[in-house]
SEZA-9647 format. One record per residue (C-alpha): residue number from 1; residue in three letters; x, y, z. Coordinates in steps of 0.2 Angstrom, whole numbers. Example, Ala and Ser with C-alpha at 12.3 -4.5 7.8 and 13.67 -1.06 7.14 Angstrom:
REM SEZA-9647
<node><resi>1</resi><resn>ALA</resn><px>62</px><py>-22</py><pz>39</pz></node>
<node><resi>2</resi><resn>SER</resn><px>68</px><py>-5</py><pz>36</pz></node>
END
This chain:
REM SEZA-9647
<node><resi>1</resi><resn>UNK</resn><px>193</px><py>1048</py><pz>158</pz></node>
<node><resi>2</resi><resn>UNK</resn><px>196</px><py>1065</py><pz>166</pz></node>
<node><resi>3</resi><resn>UNK</resn><px>201</px><py>1079</py><pz>155</pz></node>
<node><resi>4</resi><resn>UNK</resn><px>218</px><py>1087</py><pz>158</pz></node>
<node><resi>5</resi><resn>UNK</resn><px>217</px><py>1105</py><pz>160</pz></node>
<node><resi>6</resi><resn>UNK</resn><px>231</px><py>1117</py><pz>154</pz></node>
<node><resi>7</resi><resn>UNK</resn><px>235</px><py>1132</py><pz>165</pz></node>
<node><resi>8</resi><resn>UNK</resn><px>233</px><py>1149</py><pz>156</pz></node>
<node><resi>9</resi><resn>UNK</resn><px>250</px><py>1153</py><pz>162</pz></node>
<node><resi>10</resi><resn>UNK</resn><px>258</px><py>1138</py><pz>153</pz></node>
<node><resi>11</resi><resn>UNK</resn><px>248</px><py>1143</py><pz>137</pz></node>
<node><resi>12</resi><resn>UNK</resn><px>255</px><py>1160</py><pz>138</pz></node>
<node><resi>13</resi><resn>UNK</resn><px>273</px><py>1154</py><pz>140</pz></node>
<node><resi>14</resi><resn>UNK</resn><px>272</px><py>1143</py><pz>126</pz></node>
<node><resi>15</resi><resn>UNK</resn><px>265</px><py>1156</py><pz>114</pz></node>
<node><resi>16</resi><resn>UNK</resn><px>279</px><py>1168</py><pz>120</pz></node>
<node><resi>17</resi><resn>UNK</resn><px>293</px><py>1155</py><pz>116</pz></node>
<node><resi>18</resi><resn>UNK</resn><px>285</px><py>1152</py><pz>99</pz></node>
<node><resi>19</resi><resn>UNK</resn><px>285</px><py>1171</py><pz>95</pz></node>
<node><resi>20</resi><resn>UNK</resn><px>303</px><py>1172</py><pz>100</pz></node>
<node><resi>21</resi><resn>UNK</resn><px>308</px><py>1158</py><pz>89</pz></node>
<node><resi>22</resi><resn>UNK</resn><px>300</px><py>1165</py><pz>74</pz></node>
<node><resi>23</resi><resn>UNK</resn><px>307</px><py>1183</py><pz>77</pz></node>
<node><resi>24</resi><resn>UNK</resn><px>321</px><py>1187</py><pz>63</pz></node>
<node><resi>25</resi><resn>UNK</resn><px>338</px><py>1187</py><pz>69</pz></node>
<node><resi>26</resi><resn>UNK</resn><px>347</px><py>1204</py><pz>67</pz></node>
<node><resi>27</resi><resn>UNK</resn><px>357</px><py>1198</py><pz>52</pz></node>
<node><resi>28</resi><resn>UNK</resn><px>341</px><py>1192</py><pz>44</pz></node>
<node><resi>29</resi><resn>UNK</resn><px>332</px><py>1208</py><pz>47</pz></node>
<node><resi>30</resi><resn>UNK</resn><px>345</px><py>1219</py><pz>40</pz></node>
<node><resi>31</resi><resn>UNK</resn><px>345</px><py>1209</py><pz>24</pz></node>
<node><resi>32</resi><resn>UNK</resn><px>327</px><py>1211</py><pz>21</pz></node>
<node><resi>33</resi><resn>UNK</resn><px>322</px><py>1224</py><pz>32</pz></node>
<node><resi>34</resi><resn>UNK</resn><px>323</px><py>1243</py><pz>35</pz></node>
<node><resi>35</resi><resn>UNK</resn><px>337</px><py>1253</py><pz>43</pz></node>
<node><resi>36</resi><resn>UNK</resn><px>335</px><py>1272</py><pz>46</pz></node>
<node><resi>37</resi><resn>UNK</resn><px>322</px><py>1273</py><pz>32</pz></node>
<node><resi>38</resi><resn>UNK</resn><px>332</px><py>1263</py><pz>20</pz></node>
<node><resi>39</resi><resn>UNK</resn><px>325</px><py>1247</py><pz>12</pz></node>
<node><resi>40</resi><resn>UNK</resn><px>340</px><py>1235</py><pz>13</pz></node>
<node><resi>41</resi><resn>UNK</resn><px>340</px><py>1226</py><pz>-4</pz></node>
<node><resi>42</resi><resn>UNK</resn><px>348</px><py>1227</py><pz>-21</pz></node>
<node><resi>43</resi><resn>UNK</resn><px>344</px><py>1243</py><pz>-31</pz></node>
<node><resi>44</resi><resn>UNK</resn><px>337</px><py>1252</py><pz>-16</pz></node>
<node><resi>45</resi><resn>UNK</resn><px>335</px><py>1271</py><pz>-16</pz></node>
<node><resi>46</resi><resn>UNK</resn><px>343</px><py>1278</py><pz>0</pz></node>
<node><resi>47</resi><resn>UNK</resn><px>348</px><py>1296</py><pz>-3</pz></node>
<node><resi>48</resi><resn>UNK</resn><px>349</px><py>1309</py><pz>10</pz></node>
<node><resi>49</resi><resn>UNK</resn><px>347</px><py>1297</py><pz>24</pz></node>
<node><resi>50</resi><resn>UNK</resn><px>355</px><py>1295</py><pz>41</pz></node>
<node><resi>51</resi><resn>UNK</resn><px>363</px><py>1278</py><pz>41</pz></node>
<node><resi>52</resi><resn>UNK</resn><px>377</px><py>1282</py><pz>54</pz></node>
<node><resi>53</resi><resn>UNK</resn><px>384</px><py>1266</py><pz>61</pz></node>
<node><resi>54</resi><resn>UNK</resn><px>373</px><py>1255</py><pz>52</pz></node>
<node><resi>55</resi><resn>UNK</resn><px>377</px><py>1236</py><pz>53</pz></node>
<node><resi>56</resi><resn>UNK</resn><px>377</px><py>1231</py><pz>34</pz></node>
<node><resi>57</resi><resn>UNK</resn><px>390</px><py>1217</py><pz>34</pz></node>
<node><resi>58</resi><resn>UNK</resn><px>389</px><py>1206</py><pz>19</pz></node>
<node><resi>59</resi><resn>UNK</resn><px>373</px><py>1213</py><pz>12</pz></node>
<node><resi>60</resi><resn>UNK</resn><px>370</px><py>1215</py><pz>-7</pz></node>
<node><resi>61</resi><resn>UNK</resn><px>366</px><py>1233</py><pz>-11</pz></node>
<node><resi>62</resi><resn>UNK</resn><px>373</px><py>1233</py><pz>-29</pz></node>
<node><resi>63</resi><resn>UNK</resn><px>365</px><py>1246</py><pz>-41</pz></node>
<node><resi>64</resi><resn>UNK</resn><px>359</px><py>1256</py><pz>-25</pz></node>
<node><resi>65</resi><resn>UNK</resn><px>358</px><py>1275</py><pz>-23</pz></node>
<node><resi>66</resi><resn>UNK</resn><px>366</px><py>1282</py><pz>-7</pz></node>
<node><resi>67</resi><resn>UNK</resn><px>369</px><py>1300</py><pz>-14</pz></node>
<node><resi>68</resi><resn>UNK</resn><px>372</px><py>1312</py><pz>1</pz></node>
<node><resi>69</resi><resn>UNK</resn><px>368</px><py>1299</py><pz>14</pz></node>
<node><resi>70</resi><resn>UNK</resn><px>377</px><py>1298</py><pz>31</pz></node>
<node><resi>71</resi><resn>UNK</resn><px>386</px><py>1281</py><pz>33</pz></node>
<node><resi>72</resi><resn>UNK</resn><px>399</px><py>1287</py><pz>45</pz></node>
<node><resi>73</resi><resn>UNK</resn><px>406</px><py>1272</py><pz>55</pz></node>
<node><resi>74</resi><resn>UNK</resn><px>394</px><py>1260</py><pz>45</pz></node>
<node><resi>75</resi><resn>UNK</resn><px>400</px><py>1242</py><pz>44</pz></node>
<node><resi>76</resi><resn>UNK</resn><px>399</px><py>1236</py><pz>26</pz></node>
<node><resi>77</resi><resn>UNK</resn><px>413</px><py>1223</py><pz>27</pz></node>
<node><resi>78</resi><resn>UNK</resn><px>411</px><py>1210</py><pz>13</pz></node>
<node><resi>79</resi><resn>UNK</resn><px>396</px><py>1219</py><pz>6</pz></node>
<node><resi>80</resi><resn>UNK</resn><px>392</px><py>1219</py><pz>-13</pz></node>
<node><resi>81</resi><resn>UNK</resn><px>391</px><py>1237</py><pz>-19</pz></node>
<node><resi>82</resi><resn>UNK</resn><px>395</px><py>1235</py><pz>-37</pz></node>
<node><resi>83</resi><resn>UNK</resn><px>389</px><py>1250</py><pz>-47</pz></node>
<node><resi>84</resi><resn>UNK</resn><px>381</px><py>1258</py><pz>-32</pz></node>
<node><resi>85</resi><resn>UNK</resn><px>381</px><py>1277</py><pz>-31</pz></node>
<node><resi>86</resi><resn>UNK</resn><px>389</px><py>1285</py><pz>-15</pz></node>
<node><resi>87</resi><resn>UNK</resn><px>392</px><py>1302</py><pz>-23</pz></node>
<node><resi>88</resi><resn>UNK</resn><px>394</px><py>1315</py><pz>-9</pz></node>
<node><resi>89</resi><resn>UNK</resn><px>391</px><py>1302</py><pz>4</pz></node>
<node><resi>90</resi><resn>UNK</resn><px>398</px><py>1304</py><pz>22</pz></node>
<node><resi>91</resi><resn>UNK</resn><px>408</px><py>1288</py><pz>25</pz></node>
<node><resi>92</resi><resn>UNK</resn><px>421</px><py>1294</py><pz>38</pz></node>
<node><resi>93</resi><resn>UNK</resn><px>427</px><py>1279</py><pz>48</pz></node>
<node><resi>94</resi><resn>UNK</resn><px>417</px><py>1266</py><pz>38</pz></node>
<node><resi>95</resi><resn>UNK</resn><px>422</px><py>1248</py><pz>37</pz></node>
<node><resi>96</resi><resn>UNK</resn><px>422</px><py>1242</py><pz>19</pz></node>
<node><resi>97</resi><resn>UNK</resn><px>435</px><py>1228</py><pz>20</pz></node>
<node><resi>98</resi><resn>UNK</resn><px>434</px><py>1215</py><pz>7</pz></node>
<node><resi>99</resi><resn>UNK</resn><px>419</px><py>1224</py><pz>-1</pz></node>
<node><resi>100</resi><resn>UNK</resn><px>415</px><py>1221</py><pz>-19</pz></node>
<node><resi>101</resi><resn>UNK</resn><px>414</px><py>1239</py><pz>-27</pz></node>
<node><resi>102</resi><resn>UNK</resn><px>416</px><py>1237</py><pz>-45</pz></node>
<node><resi>103</resi><resn>UNK</resn><px>412</px><py>1253</py><pz>-55</pz></node>
<node><resi>104</resi><resn>UNK</resn><px>405</px><py>1261</py><pz>-39</pz></node>
<node><resi>105</resi><resn>UNK</resn><px>403</px><py>1279</py><pz>-39</pz></node>
<node><resi>106</resi><resn>UNK</resn><px>411</px><py>1288</py><pz>-24</pz></node>
<node><resi>107</resi><resn>UNK</resn><px>413</px><py>1305</py><pz>-33</pz></node>
<node><resi>108</resi><resn>UNK</resn><px>415</px><py>1318</py><pz>-19</pz></node>
<node><resi>109</resi><resn>UNK</resn><px>412</px><py>1305</py><pz>-5</pz></node>
<node><resi>110</resi><resn>UNK</resn><px>421</px><py>1308</py><pz>11</pz></node>
<node><resi>111</resi><resn>UNK</resn><px>430</px><py>1292</py><pz>17</pz></node>
<node><resi>112</resi><resn>UNK</resn><px>442</px><py>1300</py><pz>30</pz></node>
<node><resi>113</resi><resn>UNK</resn><px>450</px><py>1286</py><pz>41</pz></node>
<node><resi>114</resi><resn>UNK</resn><px>439</px><py>1273</py><pz>32</pz></node>
<node><resi>115</resi><resn>UNK</resn><px>445</px><py>1255</py><pz>31</pz></node>
<node><resi>116</resi><resn>UNK</resn><px>444</px><py>1247</py><pz>13</pz></node>
<node><resi>117</resi><resn>UNK</resn><px>457</px><py>1233</py><pz>15</pz></node>
<node><resi>118</resi><resn>UNK</resn><px>456</px><py>1220</py><pz>1</pz></node>
<node><resi>119</resi><resn>UNK</resn><px>441</px><py>1229</py><pz>-7</pz></node>
<node><resi>120</resi><resn>UNK</resn><px>438</px><py>1227</py><pz>-25</pz></node>
<node><resi>121</resi><resn>UNK</resn><px>437</px><py>1245</py><pz>-33</pz></node>
<node><resi>122</resi><resn>UNK</resn><px>441</px><py>1241</py><pz>-51</pz></node>
<node><resi>123</resi><resn>UNK</resn><px>435</px><py>1255</py><pz>-62</pz></node>
<node><resi>124</resi><resn>UNK</resn><px>428</px><py>1264</py><pz>-47</pz></node>
<node><resi>125</resi><resn>UNK</resn><px>425</px><py>1283</py><pz>-48</pz></node>
<node><resi>126</resi><resn>UNK</resn><px>434</px><py>1293</py><pz>-34</pz></node>
<node><resi>127</resi><resn>UNK</resn><px>435</px><py>1310</py><pz>-42</pz></node>
<node><resi>128</resi><resn>UNK</resn><px>437</px><py>1323</py><pz>-28</pz></node>
<node><resi>129</resi><resn>UNK</resn><px>434</px><py>1310</py><pz>-15</pz></node>
<node><resi>130</resi><resn>UNK</resn><px>442</px><py>1312</py><pz>2</pz></node>
<node><resi>131</resi><resn>UNK</resn><px>451</px><py>1296</py><pz>8</pz></node>
<node><resi>132</resi><resn>UNK</resn><px>465</px><py>1304</py><pz>18</pz></node>
<node><resi>133</resi><resn>UNK</resn><px>471</px><py>1293</py><pz>32</pz></node>
<node><resi>134</resi><resn>UNK</resn><px>461</px><py>1279</py><pz>25</pz></node>
<node><resi>135</resi><resn>UNK</resn><px>468</px><py>1261</py><pz>24</pz></node>
<node><resi>136</resi><resn>UNK</resn><px>467</px><py>1254</py><pz>6</pz></node>
<node><resi>137</resi><resn>UNK</resn><px>480</px><py>1241</py><pz>8</pz></node>
<node><resi>138</resi><resn>UNK</resn><px>479</px><py>1226</py><pz>-4</pz></node>
<node><resi>139</resi><resn>UNK</resn><px>464</px><py>1235</py><pz>-13</pz></node>
<node><resi>140</resi><resn>UNK</resn><px>460</px><py>1232</py><pz>-31</pz></node>
<node><resi>141</resi><resn>UNK</resn><px>460</px><py>1249</py><pz>-40</pz></node>
<node><resi>142</resi><resn>UNK</resn><px>464</px><py>1245</py><pz>-58</pz></node>
<node><resi>143</resi><resn>UNK</resn><px>457</px><py>1258</py><pz>-69</pz></node>
<node><resi>144</resi><resn>UNK</resn><px>450</px><py>1268</py><pz>-55</pz></node>
<node><resi>145</resi><resn>UNK</resn><px>448</px><py>1287</py><pz>-57</pz></node>
<node><resi>146</resi><resn>UNK</resn><px>456</px><py>1296</py><pz>-42</pz></node>
<node><resi>147</resi><resn>UNK</resn><px>457</px><py>1313</py><pz>-51</pz></node>
<node><resi>148</resi><resn>UNK</resn><px>459</px><py>1327</py><pz>-38</pz></node>
<node><resi>149</resi><resn>UNK</resn><px>456</px><py>1315</py><pz>-24</pz></node>
<node><resi>150</resi><resn>UNK</resn><px>462</px><py>1319</py><pz>-6</pz></node>
<node><resi>151</resi><resn>UNK</resn><px>473</px><py>1305</py><pz>0</pz></node>
<node><resi>152</resi><resn>UNK</resn><px>486</px><py>1312</py><pz>12</pz></node>
<node><resi>153</resi><resn>UNK</resn><px>493</px><py>1299</py><pz>23</pz></node>
<node><resi>154</resi><resn>UNK</resn><px>482</px><py>1285</py><pz>15</pz></node>
<node><resi>155</resi><resn>UNK</resn><px>489</px><py>1268</py><pz>14</pz></node>
<node><resi>156</resi><resn>UNK</resn><px>490</px><py>1259</py><pz>-3</pz></node>
<node><resi>157</resi><resn>UNK</resn><px>502</px><py>1246</py><pz>2</pz></node>
<node><resi>158</resi><resn>UNK</resn><px>502</px><py>1230</py><pz>-9</pz></node>
<node><resi>159</resi><resn>UNK</resn><px>487</px><py>1238</py><pz>-19</pz></node>
<node><resi>160</resi><resn>UNK</resn><px>484</px><py>1235</py><pz>-37</pz></node>
<node><resi>161</resi><resn>UNK</resn><px>483</px><py>1252</py><pz>-46</pz></node>
<node><resi>162</resi><resn>UNK</resn><px>486</px><py>1247</py><pz>-64</pz></node>
<node><resi>163</resi><resn>UNK</resn><px>481</px><py>1261</py><pz>-76</pz></node>
<node><resi>164</resi><resn>UNK</resn><px>473</px><py>1271</py><pz>-62</pz></node>
<node><resi>165</resi><resn>UNK</resn><px>471</px><py>1289</py><pz>-64</pz></node>
<node><resi>166</resi><resn>UNK</resn><px>478</px><py>1300</py><pz>-50</pz></node>
<node><resi>167</resi><resn>UNK</resn><px>480</px><py>1316</py><pz>-59</pz></node>
<node><resi>168</resi><resn>UNK</resn><px>482</px><py>1331</py><pz>-47</pz></node>
<node><resi>169</resi><resn>UNK</resn><px>478</px><py>1319</py><pz>-32</pz></node>
<node><resi>170</resi><resn>UNK</resn><px>484</px><py>1325</py><pz>-15</pz></node>
<node><resi>171</resi><resn>UNK</resn><px>495</px><py>1311</py><pz>-10</pz></node>
<node><resi>172</resi><resn>UNK</resn><px>507</px><py>1319</py><pz>3</pz></node>
<node><resi>173</resi><resn>UNK</resn><px>513</px><py>1306</py><pz>15</pz></node>
<node><resi>174</resi><resn>UNK</resn><px>504</px><py>1292</py><pz>7</pz></node>
<node><resi>175</resi><resn>UNK</resn><px>511</px><py>1274</py><pz>6</pz></node>
<node><resi>176</resi><resn>UNK</resn><px>512</px><py>1264</py><pz>-9</pz></node>
<node><resi>177</resi><resn>UNK</resn><px>524</px><py>1251</py><pz>-3</pz></node>
<node><resi>178</resi><resn>UNK</resn><px>524</px><py>1236</py><pz>-14</pz></node>
<node><resi>179</resi><resn>UNK</resn><px>510</px><py>1242</py><pz>-24</pz></node>
<node><resi>180</resi><resn>UNK</resn><px>507</px><py>1239</py><pz>-43</pz></node>
<node><resi>181</resi><resn>UNK</resn><px>507</px><py>1256</py><pz>-51</pz></node>
<node><resi>182</resi><resn>UNK</resn><px>510</px><py>1250</py><pz>-69</pz></node>
<node><resi>183</resi><resn>UNK</resn><px>503</px><py>1263</py><pz>-81</pz></node>
<node><resi>184</resi><resn>UNK</resn><px>496</px><py>1273</py><pz>-67</pz></node>
<node><resi>185</resi><resn>UNK</resn><px>495</px><py>1292</py><pz>-70</pz></node>
<node><resi>186</resi><resn>UNK</resn><px>502</px><py>1304</py><pz>-57</pz></node>
<node><resi>187</resi><resn>UNK</resn><px>502</px><py>1319</py><pz>-68</pz></node>
<node><resi>188</resi><resn>UNK</resn><px>503</px><py>1335</py><pz>-57</pz></node>
<node><resi>189</resi><resn>UNK</resn><px>500</px><py>1324</py><pz>-41</pz></node>
<node><resi>190</resi><resn>UNK</resn><px>507</px><py>1329</py><pz>-24</pz></node>
<node><resi>191</resi><resn>UNK</resn><px>518</px><py>1315</py><pz>-18</pz></node>
<node><resi>192</resi><resn>UNK</resn><px>528</px><py>1325</py><pz>-6</pz></node>
<node><resi>193</resi><resn>UNK</resn><px>535</px><py>1313</py><pz>7</pz></node>
<node><resi>194</resi><resn>UNK</resn><px>526</px><py>1298</py><pz>0</pz></node>
<node><resi>195</resi><resn>UNK</resn><px>533</px><py>1281</py><pz>0</pz></node>
<node><resi>196</resi><resn>UNK</resn><px>534</px><py>1271</py><pz>-16</pz></node>
<node><resi>197</resi><resn>UNK</resn><px>547</px><py>1258</py><pz>-10</pz></node>
<node><resi>198</resi><resn>UNK</resn><px>546</px><py>1242</py><pz>-20</pz></node>
<node><resi>199</resi><resn>UNK</resn><px>532</px><py>1248</py><pz>-31</pz></node>
<node><resi>200</resi><resn>UNK</resn><px>530</px><py>1243</py><pz>-49</pz></node>
<node><resi>201</resi><resn>UNK</resn><px>532</px><py>1259</py><pz>-58</pz></node>
<node><resi>202</resi><resn>UNK</resn><px>533</px><py>1252</py><pz>-76</pz></node>
<node><resi>203</resi><resn>UNK</resn><px>526</px><py>1265</py><pz>-88</pz></node>
<node><resi>204</resi><resn>UNK</resn><px>519</px><py>1275</py><pz>-74</pz></node>
<node><resi>205</resi><resn>UNK</resn><px>518</px><py>1294</py><pz>-78</pz></node>
<node><resi>206</resi><resn>UNK</resn><px>524</px><py>1307</py><pz>-66</pz></node>
<node><resi>207</resi><resn>UNK</resn><px>523</px><py>1322</py><pz>-77</pz></node>
<node><resi>208</resi><resn>UNK</resn><px>525</px><py>1338</py><pz>-66</pz></node>
<node><resi>209</resi><resn>UNK</resn><px>522</px><py>1328</py><pz>-50</pz></node>
<node><resi>210</resi><resn>UNK</resn><px>528</px><py>1336</py><pz>-34</pz></node>
<node><resi>211</resi><resn>UNK</resn><px>540</px><py>1322</py><pz>-27</pz></node>
<node><resi>212</resi><resn>UNK</resn><px>550</px><py>1331</py><pz>-14</pz></node>
<node><resi>213</resi><resn>UNK</resn><px>555</px><py>1319</py><pz>0</pz></node>
<node><resi>214</resi><resn>UNK</resn><px>547</px><py>1305</py><pz>-10</pz></node>
<node><resi>215</resi><resn>UNK</resn><px>555</px><py>1288</py><pz>-7</pz></node>
<node><resi>216</resi><resn>UNK</resn><px>555</px><py>1277</py><pz>-23</pz></node>
<node><resi>217</resi><resn>UNK</resn><px>549</px><py>1291</py><pz>-35</pz></node>
<node><resi>218</resi><resn>UNK</resn><px>558</px><py>1292</py><pz>-51</pz></node>
END
């Protein structure tokens, strides 16, 4: 019987299709690959790196180090960032909605205009952090430390801040409408023109706080 010959062009086309099929999708690549020199995995070391605008939605980066890295505009929606270190990181405009950030270190981090709606920041460290104009609506901030934080015009509507430490925090124009502030410490905080309408203030401390023009402040 005559032998059927396969044209070289057909072989090349088939090989190309196979290669394309085996290529990792973008979502797969960012979960097990490298972005901006950062190895995307739990416990990774990514300090002093430029990750501006990185697509990291839903990744697990728990226990990772991002000290002094630039994550401006990065998408970390739904990411697992428990006990990660973002101290001194630049995160302006980042998206962290629904992220898990238990005990995350954000000391001195800059989150200006960032979105953290529904994120879990229980016992997180935000000392000296800058979250002014950020949206923290419905976030879990129970036991979080926001000492000396900048949070002018930030939104904490419906957030849970039970026993949160906001000593000397700059909260002028911030909104805490419907928030749970039970046992929160606002000693020496600046609450000028803030809105605490409907908030739970049971056992909250406002010693020497500046409350001029504050709605709902005691």
